[in-house]
Every structure is written in C-alpha cells, then in structure tokens.
N, C-alpha and C positions, 0 to 999 in steps of 0.2 A: 396591370391597370383593373382596380376594386369593380368587382360587377356589382351596380346598382339593386338592392332590390326591388321589385314591382309593389305599387299601392293599390288597392282600392279605392273608390271613389272616397269614401270616408277616412281615408288615408290612413287606415288601419294597414300594420305591414303581411301581404301576402306572399313573400317570400319570393323564388326565383319561379322561371316555369322550368319544365324538365330540359329546353332547346338550350336555354341559357346556359343550364348547370350542366349540360354537355360540352359547349362552348367553353367554359371556364374549366373546366378538369382539360381537357386538350390544352389548355394554355399552360394553365399551373402547376398541373400532375395532383395525382392523388393526395389524400392525408396520410401520410404518412410515413416513416423518417427512412430513408434509402439504408439498405446496409451493402456498402461494398465488400464483394466476395475476392478475395488472392487464392490462385488453383495452390493445392498441394505441390505438383513440382516446382510451380515457381516460388514457394517457401523453401522448398526444400534445395535451391540454386542458391536461396539466398544465405543458407549456412555454409554452403563450402566456400563464399566470396568472404575472405576475412584475413588477417595476418596471419595467426597461426594456422587453419587451414593453406594460404598460400604456399608458406613453408614446405608444409608436408606435400602439398601438390607438386612442387618443385622438386623435389626429392623423388617422387613416384618416377616423373620425368627422366631423371639424371639415373633412376636404378633399369630404365626400361631401357636409354642409351648404350647403357653397360651391358645389354644384353643378362641381368639379372631378375629373371621376371618373379621366383617364388620373394623374393626381399620387396620387389615391388607391389606385391598382391599384399604382403604384411600391413604396409606402412600405409597402402590405398583401404585397409578395414579398418585401422584406426582413422583415416578421415572420414570414413561412413556413420562407424561408434558415434564420432562427435557431434554429428550431424542430426543422427537418431535422437540423441537425448536432449539436443537444444530444441529440436522439432519437436519434441512429446511436452516442451512447454507453453508453447504459442496459444494463439487461439484469443484471448480475454476481449480482447477487444471489440471483437464479431460479439461477444456472448454478452457485454453492456450493449450494444447498439439494438440486440435480439431482445432485452429484457426493455430497453428506453419504448420498445416499439410496440409490446404488449402493453404498453401502459395506454395506449389509447384507446377508449370506449371501442368496441364491438359494431355496436348499433347506435343510431340518432336517430330522436323524433324529428323529423324537417316538413316544413312547408313546403310544398311542390305544388302549383299548378292549383294555389288556392286550396291545397288540400294537407293535413296530416299524415305522412306518410313514415315508416320505420326501413330505412338504410344503412346501408353497411356505411362506418363512419370515414374510411377511405374515399367516396365520393362523396362527401363533401367539400364544399371552395367558398372563397371568400362570395359573402354575399347574400347566403341561405339564413332563413330565420329557421331556430332550431328550440324549440322547450327541454328547460332544464328542469328536472322531479325530483324526489325524493329521494336519494339512492343512489343515483344516476352520476356517471363521472361525465365532465365538461368534455364533449368531442374535437373541440377545437378553443385557439382563442376566439372570443365572443364580446360584444359590447352588450349587455343589458336594456332590453326596448321597454320590458312591463313587469312587473314582479318584484319579490323580494326574497332572495334567497340566504342560507347560512351555508359557506362555502369553508371545507376543508381545508387548506392547501399546503399543511405543515410539509409534507411530502417535497413541495415548491419551494417555498421561500423559507423554510424554519420556522416561522409563527405558529407557536404551538397551541395558542386560541383561535377558534373559527371564527370567520368575519363575514357581518349581514352586508351583501351589498342590495342597492335595488338600482332602478332603471340608468342609466348614464356610465354604471361603475361598467370593469373590467372584469372579465373572468379567464384564467387562462386552462389552459387544456390537459387533463390530468387530476384535477380540483373533485373533489366526494360533495354532494348535494347531502344535506347533513338537515336541511328545514326548507319548506317554502314550494314555490314554482314561479319560475319566469319563461319568459321569452328573451332571445336576444341571438343578435345579427352577426355571425360568422365573421370576423377580421384577419383572420391568418388562418394557414392549414400546415399540417406537414413539419417541414424542418423550418419554416418561417415563424411555426408557433415559440413562445420561451422553452416548452420541452423540446422542439428541434435544434434551437439556438444551443441549447443545453448538450444534446447528441454529440452536435460537429464537434462542442469543445471538448466532450470526451473523444472522438476519434483521433483529434488533432492533441490530445495531451499526451505528454513523452518526456520523461525525464532520464538523461543518461545516469546511472545509477556508479557509485564511485567503483563501484567494486570491477562496474565496466571498463573503470579509465585506468583503474590498478593494473588490470589485466594489459590493456594497452601498452602499458608504460613498461612493466616488464617483458612484456614482448620487443620492444623499442630497445629497452637497453640491452638486451639478450644478443639484439644483431647486429646492433652498431659493435657490440665488444666480441664477439664472436666475428663477425663479420672483415675486422680489423685482423683480427687473429689468424684467419685463414687466407686472407690475401698477404699475408707477410710470410705465414708458412708456404704459400705455392713463391713468391719469389725466390727463398731459400731455396728451394728444392730444386727449382729451377738453375741457381746457381749455383748448386752443388753439383750440375750436369744430367738431373735427372730428366726423361723424356715426357710425352703428354700420355704415353699410356701407364705410364709408372706413377704417377701425378697426381690422375684420376680415382683410384680407390683412397690416396691419401685425402685427397680431398672432399671424394663423397663420404668417409666415415668423421670426418671434422664435420661436414656440414650438418649428419646426422644427429651427431652429440650436439651440435647448439638446437637443437629442434623443442621447446617446450610442448612434447607430442599428448601426455595428460593434462594438460592447464585448462584446457574448457570444458572438459569432462571431470575434473576434480570439483573445478566451484562446482558447477551445478549440480556433483552428486553430493557434495559438501551441504547445498541448500536445503535435497532433496530428502535428505535423510534428517537434518531439523525439521523439515516440513511433515514427515512420517511421525518424529516426537510429539511435537506440539498437537497435529493431530489427538493423539491422546491426551489432552489438558485443554478441549476447548477453543482453539486455534486452527481453523483449515485456510491454509496458502493455496492463493489461487495466481497469484505469481513467485514465482522465484525468490526474484530480485527483490523483493519486499524483505524476504530474509537478509540476504546480503547485506541492505542498509539498514532492520534493526540494530545494530551492534555502535552502528556511526550514527543515527538520529541524533542530533542535540537539541530539536525544538518539536515539538508538538502542535499543530494546530488542531482543536476540538470542537466540531459542532456544541450547541446547547442543547437545544430540543434533542429529546429520544438518545443522546449520547450521554452527557454530563448529568440528565435531568428522567425523567420517568416518561414523558411526551404524553402524562395522564393530569387533567387538571381537579385537582383537587381545593378543600377548602381550609385557606391557610391560615386567617385570621377571623375572628366574630368579635366586633365589638358594637355591643348592644348601648341603646342610650336609657334615658333617666325612664324609668317604667315597667320595662324591660331585662329580662336577661339571657345570658347564651341560649339555654334551650327556647325561651318563647320565640327569640329572635329567629334562630333556625327554623322552627316549628312554623312560621309564618312564610319564613322563605321557600319553603320548601311548598307550601299550600300554592304558592305563587309559581310554582315548575310544574311539568309535564311531568305523568306520571312514569311514561315509558318513552320511547323514540328514541334517536342520534343525537340529540344536543349535548354535548358535553359540561355543557353549568348548570344545567337543570339538572343531569344524571350528578354529577358533584355533590350540587346544595342536597338533592334527596338523600343521598349517600349518608353527609354529613348530620342530616339532621336523624335518620335511624328509621327504620323498617314502618313504623306507626305513627303518626301526629295525632295525640289524644287533647289539643286544645287550638281553634276551634274546630268546624267541620265545615267540609268545604261545600257550596250548593252546587256554585258552576266555576269552569277559570277558562278563560279567555288568552292564548297564546300569545308570543310576543308580537305587537301589531307594529308594523314599518311604520304608521302613519303616527302613530302615540307613544311609539319606540319604548313602550313598557310590555310586562305581562300583568295580568291580572285575575285575582278568584274574589267570587263572593263569598262569603262566608258566615257561620251562625256561632255564638258562642255558647255554653249552657243554662245559662237565662235564657237563650231564643233572639238575642240582639242580633240584628244583621251589621256586617261590616265587612268594608270590602279591602285586600290586600292589594301592594301595588310593589313592582319590583323592576329593576331600570339602573341604567347609569344615573350618579349622583344628582349631576344636571338635570336629567328629565325630571328626577322625582321631585328635587328642591321646588323646581318650578310648579309641583302638582300640589303638593303639600307647605310649602315653605323650609326653613332652616335655620338654625340656630348659626352664630360665626361659631363655635367651637366644634359643629359637626362639619363644616366645610373644609375647616384646616385638618379634623381626622380623615376626611376621605383622601386629600392632600398627601399627607404622611404616608397612608397605606399604598397610594401610585408612584411616590416616591421612593417605595422599597421594592419595585416590580411586578407590583399585581394586580390585577383588573378587579376594581373595585365595583360591587352594585349594593344600590340601598333598596333599602325595605320601609315602607311605610305605610299605617293601616289609618282609615280614611272610614269615621261612623256618623252619630248625628251630632256629636258635639265637634265634629272639623276632622282635618287630618292632621296626623304628625310622624314623623320620623320615628320608626322601632330601632335602626340600627344599621350597621355596614357590614356585609359580608365580601371577603377579600380571598379571592381565589390565586392561586397558582401552580404551576409544573414543579413541582418538589424535587432536589436533586436525586439521585440515584445512590444508595446506601454506601457504596463504596468509595462513588466520585470522589469525595474528601480524602480516603486514605490513597487512593492511584495519585493524584495529584502531588500528593507530598512525597510517597516510594519515588516517583519520576523524578522529582524535586532532587533526592537523594543522589539518582545515578546519572544526574549531574543533564535531565532531559526539561527545557521549561517549556510547560503550557500554557499557550495563546488559545484563548477565548475564542470563537468567530461563530456569528450568528446575523440570523436577519432581524432577529426581536429588538426594540426599541431599548437605547442606553442605559434606562433605569432599570430596566428588566434584567439585561445583562448582568450589568452590574454587580445588582442584590444577589443573581445565582454565585456569582465569581465570588463574592465573598463569602458563601457558605461553604463552598471545596475548597477552598483555600487559594485563590488567584488573586495576586496581588496588584496593582501598579494601575498607568492611566488606561481609563475608557475612552478609545478614539473612534472615529466615524469615518467612511470612504471620502466625504467634504472634506476632510481636515488633510488637505496636501501636504503637510510636514510628515505627520503620523504615516501616509500611506508610502512617503521616500523611505522612510527607516520603521515600516512595521514591525521588527524587532522590539521595538523600545516600549511598546502597548502590551497590556496584558489582556486586555479586551478589543475587539472590534467586531463594532455591532451596528444595525441598519443595511447588511452587506448584499450584495445579489450572489448569484451564481457564479456570473462571471468575475465579481469581486476574489470570491473566495479563488476562484483559478489562477486569476492574476497574482494575488497576492503569495500562493504557493509559488508559482513563478519569480517573484521577486525576491524572496527568500531565498530559494534556489539560486538565483544570479547574486545574491549577497554574500555566497559561501557555506549557508546553514542544510545539513543533511535533515530534510522534511519529512514530518510525517503529517498524516490528515486521518482525526478519526471523524466518523458520521453516520446516519443513518438515512437520508433522503433523497430524492429525486435531485434534490440542490445542489449536493454536495459529492454529486458524479464526477463533476470535470475535473475538481480539487480532488480527489481519492485517485483517481490517474493519473493526476500529473505530478504527486507526491512520491515521494521516494518509496515512504512506506504508507499506504494507504490502508485505512483500517476502518471494517462496516461491522456494527455492534451487531447482534442475534437478532433482533427487532428490524433491521435495517430493509428496504425495498429491494426487490430484487434488481432494478436499478444500480443502486447504490453497491450491492453482494456484488456485482458483474465487473465494475468500476472498478473494486478496492482489491490489493493485493491480498491482505488479509483479512477474513470474516470470523468474527466473534460467535462460538455456534452454542453460546449459554450465555445467560445472562452475567450482568455485569462487566467491569474492566479489567478484571485479574486477569485475563487472557495476553493483554496489552503489554504488563510485567514480563509473563510468558515469553512472549514474542522477543522482547527486548534480551531478557538474560540469553535463550535462545539464539537468538541473532548475536549476541557478543561470542558466544561460544563459537556458532560458525566460522565469526571474522579470525581468532583466534587461529582456528584448525587450516582456514584458508592463508591467513598469511605466514603460517611455518610451514605450509606447500611451498608458497611462492620463495621466500626464506630457502628453504632448501632446493628448491628448484634451480633459483640464479648460483648458490654454491656449486653445485652437481653441475650447471654447464659450463661455468667458469674452468673448475678444476678439469673437466673431462678434455674441454678444447685445447685448454693450455697443457694438459698431461700429454695429448698426442701430438700437439707444436714441438713439446720439452723432448720428450718421448726420441722423437723423429730426431732430432738435434744430437742426442743422447746416443744413440745405437746405432744412426743412419741407415735406420728403415721403420716402415710403419708398425705399429707397436698394439694396433689391433684391425681387426678386418671388417668389410663393410655386415658380414655377419654377424660376429662377433659385436660389433655394436648394436644391432637388433635387436640381440638376446639383451643385451642388458642394457636397451631402453624398457623393454616390455618387464622383465622382473625388475626395474628399478620403480618403474613408475605403478608395479603392484603393490610395493612398498610406500609408494610417497601419495597413492593413494588410499591405503590403510589410514592415514594421517583423517581423513575425513570422519572416520570414528573414534579417534582415541576423545579420552579424558581430557577436557577443558575445565577451568573455574573462569567465569563469566569477570570480565572485567568492570572494576566500580561506576567507572565512568565512559562516555562514546569513545570509541577506540577510531582512529583517523590512520590512513594509510599514509605511509611518510615512505615513499618510494626512494629517496634519495638516500635516507639511514638505513632503510632496508639493505640495497645495494650495496651500501658503503659497509657493512656488518658482514653481507653475505660475500664478497670480495674476500675483506678480512680472511672469515673462516675457509673460503674456496683456496686461498694460499696456502695455509695452514694444510688443506687436505690434500694439496699439490705436493706442497714439501715432502708431507709423509707417501703419496705413491712413488716419488720420485727415487725416495730413500730405497725403496722394498724393489722396483725394477732396476736401482744402480747395484743392487744386492744382488739380485738373480743376475744380472748381464757382466759382471766385472769380478763378484766373490763366487756364485755357483756356475758362472760359464755356461748356461743354458741356451740352448740353442734357438734360432729366432722363432721357431714355432712355438715352444715352449713360453719364451717371453710375451708370446702375444697372448698367450693363456695367465701367465701368472698376473699381465696387464690388466685382463679381466675379471681374474680374480681380486682383485686390490682393488679395483674402484669398485667392485661389489661390497666387499667388507669395510672399506672406508664408507659408501654410503650408509649401511647399515648402522657404522657410529654415528654419522653426522646426525639422523633421524634423532635418537637416543639423544644426543647433546643437543638441540635445540627446540625440541617438542615441549620445552616448559621453562616458564621464568625463571626459574628457580635451578637448584640443584636437579640435576637429574634421578636422584633418588628420591626425590620428595615426591612427586607424585607417580603411582604405579602405572601402565601401559595400559591400554585399552586391550580386550582380548581379541580381537581381529586384528590391531597392529601386531601383535605376540604373534599369529599365527600368518600373517604376510611374512611378517621379517624369518621366522623359520622357513616356510616356505622360498622365500629368495636367498637363503643360507644355503638350504638342500639341491635347488636348481642350480646356483652355483660352484657348489662345492662337485656336484652332479659332472655338470660341464669340464671343471677341473681334471678330475679325476679318470673320468668317461673317455676320454680323447674320441669321442663321435667326431664331433664337429671344428675339433683343435688338436694341440699335441696333449697329451695328459703330463701332470704336474706329478712329483714326487708326494707321499704321504707326510711325509715331514714338513714340506713347504707349504703344504694346504696348510698345517697344522701352526706352521709359527706365523702365515700371513692371519688366521684369525686372533691368536696371543695379541699381536700387536696392532690388531684393529681391535680390540678389546681395551689396550692402554689408550688408544686415540681416543675412546669418546669422552671420559673423563678430563682430556686436556683440551680436548673442541667445547665441550662445556662451561669450563671455566674460562677459554677465551671469550665466547661468546657472551658472556654476561659480562667481562670486563669492556667488549666492545662496544654493547649495548649502550651499556651504563653512558661511557663516553661519547657515544654518535647519536644520544636521546631519542631510542628505539624503545 
C-alpha cells in the first residue's frame, strides 16, 4: 500500500512526516537494489559437482579402496586444479548488480515534516515529495507534481534526445536532470523501480553456452561407450576365471583411461589465452564463455544509441526558407539558444553556428518556456531595428507566426528521415515569418557501416534493437547498411519470428531481454551489443554480450566483452579470435575422443590378446599426465579462423573420432602383437611397450588432426612443439629408464618412434576423407 503525502490547508504537497516515512521504510525496505551473496566455499563446492569431476572423484575413491594413496592424491590434485581455474572466472553477475546499485543517487532533497531536508536516497519511500534540480540524478521512480524538467534518460530507455516533462509525467530512477526544476511524488523505490526491475532481469539472465553443451555431449558419449566396453571386459575376465582382486586393477586402468581429465581446464585455458590476446587489441573479456560463443555467433542484436551512433546530437540538415540562407538561419537559431549549460539541443545548434554570431546582436534571452513551448531572444540588427527570434517545434512556431504549405511538408519530410526538427522564426514590426528548419540527429559512428558489412561477410546478421521511434531507427539503419523490415513489439507476428526483422524499434529493456531469449530458443547463437543500463539484462542473457567503450558501468559489468577503445572494430577481433578458440577446442575434443576410444579398446583387446593387463594403473596415470600436457598445448596452436560461424556437430565429430580411434587401435595392436609374438617380450616389458606405443601414437594423432588440410600446410605453434618434445622425452625416459616399469631395448624404442612417424600422414589422409564424408 502506498503512503499518501500529507497536504497543508492550501492543498500544496508537504510530503510525509518522519514517523510516516519510518513506518513505510520498515514495510517496503530501503531504496536500494539487494545484492545476493554466495559464499566462496559454496561456489567452490559447486565446481566439484559436474559430470567430469564426478568421474574423477569416483576414480579417487577406487584408488583409495585399493590402497593406492599416491595415485589417489594425483587424481585429487587434478580435480582441484580444474575447480580453481573455473572458480577464478566467476563473479560477474555480482559486479553487475553492484554497478546497478551505484547508479542510484546518494542523496536526495526530500520534504519531511513540512521542511526540505537532504537525506540518503536509500531512505526514500513511496509517498515522499522530492525536489529535482539541475544536475541531479532522479533518486526513485516518481510522478512530477509541479515544475518542468529536461531529463536525459538515454541510459534507461535508449532515447538519444532528452525529454521535456511537466506536471503529471513520470520520471525514472537514474535519469539526469539537464534543465529546470520540479517537485515529484515518489511512486516506487528500490527493486520496484524501472531500474530495479532491470537489476532483477540481470540477476536471472543466463544462457547455457554451446560449448557447455558440447562438453556435456562429449562426456556423455565417452561415458556410454567406455562404460559398455568396461562392462564387457569385466564379463570376459570373469568368464576367463579371473578373481576379483585380479579384475580390480584391470577395471581401474580402463576406467582411468576413459576420463577426459583435462577437458574442463583445457576449454577454460583456450578461452583465457584468447582473452589475453584480445586485451592487446582493445577488447576486455569479463566472462570467458562469451569468447567461446564468439566463433559460433550467427546473429548480433545491436543497440542504436551510443553503439551504432555516437550518442551526441548534431545538426544534420539546415533548410532555410525564402529570404534566408543557411548561415543566417543557424545564426538566428543560435541566438535563441542558451550560451552554456547542459542542454544538448542548444549545444548542438551553437556548435553548428560557430563561435561567433555576427548578425544580429542579442539583447536578452528567454530559455525554453514550458508554457509557450519555445525559446526566444530579443535582438537588434546593424540598423538598430529590434526583432524577436523564436525556436521550437514546428507546430508551436507555426501557430505563432504562420506557415506556408510547402514549409509544413518540408518539416514532415525531415521528421520521416528520423530527425528531430526545430523551426526558427523572426518577428519584427512587419510581422512574423518562418526563417527555416534545423534538423538534429544522432549520427552513425564512422566505422558502423564498415563493421556491419564485415559481419555480413562473416556470416553474422545484424539486428538493430532500439527504444527509438521506428522512423528514427529506420533512418539510421539505412545509413549503416542494415536492410529489411522495421518491426515493433506491438507486431505479434514479428515478435513470433523476430529474426525476420532488420530493425526492432520502440522496445523496452524487458523486450530486449525476451527478444534475446526468443532468438536463442529458435536456435541462434546470439550476440548483444549495447551501452546503457537498459541493455544490461539482454547483455547478460546473450551468448556474447558486448559493451562499447563509452558504456555505463552497469552495461560493462553485465557484458561478457567490453570494448576498451572507441569504435566497433573490436567486435570483429573478438569474432575472429573466438573462431580460433573454437578451432583449438574442437581439435582438442576430437583428439580426446580418439584417445579415449583407442585406449579403452586397446586395454580390452590387449587383455584378450595376451591374457594379462597390458597397462598398470600407475602407468595409466603417467600416460594421462603426459598426454594431457600435449593436448592442452593445442590451446596455443596456430589456427586460421573460419569464414562462417562455427557449429558444434557432436555426432559428426564423434563419428570421425571413432574412425581415427579404430585406426590408431589397429596400429597399437600391431605393435603389441609384434612385441608379444615376434620379440617375445616379458609381461612387464610388454606393459612398457604398450605405454610407449600409446605415447607415440598420441603424438602422431595430434599432428594429423590439428589442421583442416595436409599436416605440413600450417606449421605448429612453438608451445605445441615444446610440449611434444617434453612428452616424447618423458615417454622414452620411462621406456628406457626402468624406474617404474621394465625397460625396453633401445632398438625397440627407435622402431616404435619410426612407425609412429609413418602413422601421422596416414591418419591425416584418413581424417580428411572421413571429415568430408561425415560433414565435419
């Protein structure tokens, strides 16, 4: 229930009493946006509750059950490493809400007990009477009771032109008073304000990224496949008469081989390295998942004001009427404009007129009067004749001095182009006449049209989303190269299929938020580019939210990417880097599936071939560590970005991986068979041979799949080469050293290395053939 303000005998508002305000404050709460907090411990535990951690945690329990504390400690360390990396990238939603809170005015002028007092804005309640003065921030949603103000609401509504409000109009929390003074009755505070509802949208906004889904699908496919293989292996071993104690190490080894240990950390590392590269190009990644999506984005929703345009009013057109030229018209308009202050309309006109006004001379000036709806000045020309110059909306000035038929059509034509049109008139002893029209607009950024064209060439369609009127939005869209239908939220058919529109005009913050949700539900990977608090919920909900350089703190905190330099060029940098990241991650995923499929089947087939376990759990852990060292180095490899948006095709990826995994399996079984039946190696040495074979085959596979073309077309990155050398040194060192397993003869080691070198081009050719056939 809203508390009604008290009134004196004359009926003038006197606001609330202190006791009324205290009661209301206890009932509705402070005028601030609540910020939920989640403890560090709770967030950390959340990182341990996911499919990959579950598998690793199960492996830790199995190792402990078998009394292998050292192996359990190594796996537990991997679990904690993944959790720490993920935890370090969180916390952006809390920062967004903190920025929203900071937008509320710290203090407000309030009428309490019949007197004006200054109080913290958080103490305001519905029913309070507040004073809005020049330069102040509106402290809560309110309805004007007396006075008139010019409010800049661009950060709330997206409107680039300030609005004049008088008694009875509504003002929203966070708007800036540019001119005038008024009293207003508070109607909503805190989270019930328009700003507060925006904060709630930011808090609830979340989009599951395509890469997150890909991780889950990869893990699911591996778990199902390897689980079936392990079950069959257990049944076979039991059928062969092996006891439980003999089966346990075999099952544990196969289980460890099936876990993609470094998969979460690798995905995070790939994005983190790309974020570091982008930082040097004026793009700051505040949420790494946004970079993951940049390569897949196919539709970019862009705000107009401050994003595609400069958010700075300028004189766009000057149309003088008979007897006047452009210079004289601008001079007259400047005479009817304030010399200073924060009125952006007057500032734009005086800037266009130049620093001096040679004709005529101003005697006095009357600023915009809400009663007459115009500004005017008394001037005198060189002959000493006194005249009056008026400036205002065309209808207002036409009512004062009259207008010709063609003049009205000229004003309508300029308005149809999306301009704000002001008429200028001169009144002297002979009467009044129209001098001409001054059209103001928010011009597009210099690079906007070029960026829109480049995005189109890269398979990304741009959809302008703005709170401006349809005519204004359409005019800007044409100038930046966005072609297509102009729609509004009132058009039910358009909102049902918004991707068919080129421009959505007249939208509110919740419209943008729901638009992004609808586009995501339709299967699009959506980017959102904006600069104001009104864009924050959509920026948070989008797969890739982008805040431009001049954006508010609210928008920057809600976005996943922040452009730190003027212009929109950073968007293309982010897309290209995102596609490089996608290529690296896809290569890692492909390699991970190949390795897990081949290794688990190798363990099962090797057991059937030799009648013994061909790898011990300790060797498998070493193999996991050295193999993942090489696989994670793929995050630094050289990649050419794709021309069109990337799409995760998990089915095709898995099919290609299975084909290559089977080829690697045949190679490994051939080497094992040679060791067992030709060289007649002892069981312990056979384990060492199996270990070295998997190390070398893994090397060959990495180089076979890291590029789309032939493996020699693009040289590998230096970190990949370094990791490859380290991996081989560890593998060969274990094979020759005899510290944790039986040593192999040097000739056998050289033979495995040579055979693996021949395997790489064979797998590369097979990968190209399978990818072409399966559509990867």
